[in-house]
C-alpha positions as a Markdown table, in Angstrom:
| # | Residue | x | y | z |
|---|---|---|---|---|
| 1 | Unk | 0.0 | 0.0 | 0.0 |
| 2 | Unk | 2.9 | 2.3 | 0.6 |
| 3 | Unk | 6.4 | 2.9 | -0.7 |
| 4 | Unk | 8.1 | 0.9 | 2.0 |
| 5 | Unk | 11.5 | 1.1 | 0.3 |
| 6 | Unk | 11.3 | 4.9 | 0.4 |
| 7 | Unk | 10.2 | 4.7 | 4.0 |
| 8 | Unk | 13.4 | 2.8 | 4.8 |
| 9 | Unk | 15.6 | 5.4 | 3.1 |
| 10 | Unk | 13.8 | 8.4 | 4.8 |
| 11 | Unk | 14.0 | 6.7 | 8.2 |
| 12 | Unk | 17.7 | 6.0 | 7.7 |
| 13 | Unk | 18.3 | 9.6 | 6.7 |
| 14 | Unk | 16.5 | 10.7 | 9.9 |
| 15 | Unk | 18.5 | 8.2 | 12.0 |
| 16 | Unk | 21.8 | 9.7 | 10.7 |
| 17 | Unk | 20.7 | 13.1 | 12.2 |
| 18 | Unk | 19.2 | 11.8 | 15.4 |
| 19 | Unk | 21.0 | 11.8 | 18.8 |
| 20 | Unk | 18.9 | 8.8 | 19.7 |
| 21 | Unk | 18.3 | 6.8 | 16.4 |
| 22 | Unk | 16.4 | 3.8 | 17.8 |
| 23 | Unk | 13.0 | 4.9 | 16.7 |
| 24 | Unk | 14.1 | 5.8 | 13.2 |
| 25 | Unk | 15.9 | 2.5 | 12.9 |
| 26 | Unk | 12.7 | 0.8 | 14.0 |
| 27 | Unk | 10.7 | 2.6 | 11.3 |
| 28 | Unk | 13.3 | 1.6 | 8.7 |
| 29 | Unk | 13.2 | -2.0 | 10.0 |
| 30 | Unk | 9.4 | -2.0 | 9.6 |
| 31 | Unk | 9.7 | -0.6 | 6.1 |
| 32 | Unk | 12.1 | -3.3 | 5.1 |
| 33 | Unk | 9.8 | -5.9 | 6.7 |
| 34 | Unk | 6.8 | -4.8 | 4.7 |
| 35 | Unk | 8.9 | -4.5 | 1.5 |
| 36 | Unk | 9.8 | -8.2 | 2.0 |
| 37 | Unk | 13.5 | -7.6 | 2.8 |
| 38 | Unk | 13.7 | -9.6 | 6.0 |
| 39 | Unk | 17.5 | -9.8 | 6.0 |
| 40 | Unk | 17.8 | -6.0 | 6.0 |
| 41 | Unk | 14.9 | -5.8 | 8.5 |
| 42 | Unk | 16.8 | -8.1 | 10.9 |
| 43 | Unk | 20.0 | -6.1 | 10.5 |
| 44 | Unk | 18.2 | -2.8 | 11.2 |
| 45 | Unk | 16.4 | -4.4 | 14.1 |
| 46 | Unk | 19.8 | -5.4 | 15.6 |
| 47 | Unk | 21.0 | -1.8 | 15.3 |
| 48 | Unk | 17.8 | -0.6 | 16.9 |
| 49 | Unk | 18.1 | -3.0 | 19.8 |
| 50 | Unk | 21.7 | -1.9 | 20.4 |
| 51 | Unk | 20.7 | 1.7 | 21.0 |
| 52 | Unk | 17.3 | 1.3 | 22.6 |
| 53 | Unk | 17.6 | 2.1 | 26.3 |
| 54 | Unk | 14.2 | 3.4 | 27.6 |
| 55 | Unk | 11.4 | 1.1 | 28.4 |
| 56 | Unk | 9.3 | 2.6 | 25.6 |
| 57 | Unk | 12.0 | 2.2 | 23.0 |
| 58 | Unk | 12.6 | -1.4 | 24.2 |
| 59 | Unk | 8.9 | -2.0 | 23.9 |
| 60 | Unk | 8.9 | -0.7 | 20.3 |
| 61 | Unk | 12.0 | -2.8 | 19.6 |
| 62 | Unk | 10.1 | -5.9 | 20.7 |
| 63 | Unk | 7.1 | -4.9 | 18.6 |
| 64 | Unk | 9.3 | -4.5 | 15.5 |
| 65 | Unk | 10.9 | -7.9 | 16.2 |
| 66 | Unk | 7.4 | -9.4 | 16.4 |
| 67 | Unk | 6.5 | -7.9 | 13.0 |
| 68 | Unk | 9.7 | -9.3 | 11.4 |
| 69 | Unk | 9.1 | -12.7 | 13.0 |
| 70 | Unk | 5.5 | -12.7 | 11.8 |
| 71 | Unk | 6.5 | -11.8 | 8.3 |
| 72 | Unk | 9.0 | -14.7 | 8.4 |
| 73 | Unk | 6.2 | -17.1 | 9.5 |
| 74 | Unk | 7.8 | -17.6 | 12.9 |
| 75 | Unk | 4.5 | -17.3 | 14.8 |
| 76 | Unk | 5.6 | -18.4 | 18.3 |
| 77 | Unk | 8.6 | -16.1 | 18.2 |
| 78 | Unk | 6.3 | -13.2 | 17.0 |
| 79 | Unk | 3.9 | -14.0 | 19.8 |
| 80 | Unk | 6.7 | -13.9 | 22.4 |
| 81 | Unk | 8.0 | -10.6 | 21.0 |
| 82 | Unk | 4.5 | -9.0 | 21.2 |
| 83 | Unk | 4.1 | -10.2 | 24.7 |
| 84 | Unk | 7.5 | -8.7 | 25.6 |
| 85 | Unk | 6.4 | -5.4 | 23.9 |
| 86 | Unk | 3.2 | -5.3 | 26.0 |
| 87 | Unk | 5.0 | -6.0 | 29.2 |
| 88 | Unk | 7.7 | -3.4 | 28.6 |
| 89 | Unk | 5.1 | -0.8 | 27.6 |
| 90 | Unk | 3.1 | -1.5 | 30.7 |
| 91 | Unk | 6.2 | -1.3 | 32.8 |
| 92 | Unk | 6.9 | 2.1 | 31.3 |
| 93 | Unk | 3.6 | 3.4 | 32.7 |
| 94 | Unk | 1.5 | 3.1 | 29.5 |
| 95 | Unk | -2.1 | 2.4 | 30.5 |
| 96 | Unk | -2.8 | 0.5 | 27.3 |
| 97 | Unk | -0.5 | -1.4 | 25.0 |
| 98 | Unk | -1.6 | -2.9 | 21.7 |
| 99 | Unk | 0.4 | -5.1 | 19.4 |
| 100 | Unk | -0.8 | -6.3 | 16.0 |
| 101 | Unk | 0.6 | -9.3 | 14.1 |
| 102 | Unk | -0.1 | -10.9 | 10.8 |
| 103 | Unk | -1.2 | -14.5 | 11.2 |
| 104 | Unk | -0.8 | -17.3 | 8.6 |
| 105 | Unk | -4.0 | -16.2 | 6.8 |
| 106 | Unk | -2.8 | -12.6 | 6.6 |
| 107 | Unk | -5.6 | -11.4 | 8.8 |
| 108 | Unk | -4.8 | -9.0 | 11.6 |
| 109 | Unk | -4.8 | -10.3 | 15.1 |
| 110 | Unk | -4.9 | -7.9 | 18.0 |
| 111 | Unk | -3.2 | -8.6 | 21.3 |
| 112 | Unk | -4.4 | -6.2 | 24.0 |
| 113 | Unk | -3.7 | -5.8 | 27.6 |
| 114 | Unk | -5.1 | -3.1 | 29.9 |
| 115 | Unk | -3.1 | -2.0 | 32.9 |
């Protein structure tokens, strides 16, 4: 639906200018995931994880990992990543955390937890 490849390049350009690039690297990793470049997505995710320090950025890192794992058909790993994202977001003080993943049938599945 979108130009995911362009999203990757824009997010990487923003990351180069950011003092804290984790969020930008996460957007780039999502763009690569949705463009079908899972190798690049995983590499960007590793870079993101190496710089994510706050609970909210660690939660976003776990969410991005879940999206990558889901796109790769690794459903149990994706589920674990989404659970970690929810737990970290809740620990950060978020009152509601939501993660979405693609299942085998390409339908959207929502995982919700209310604090």
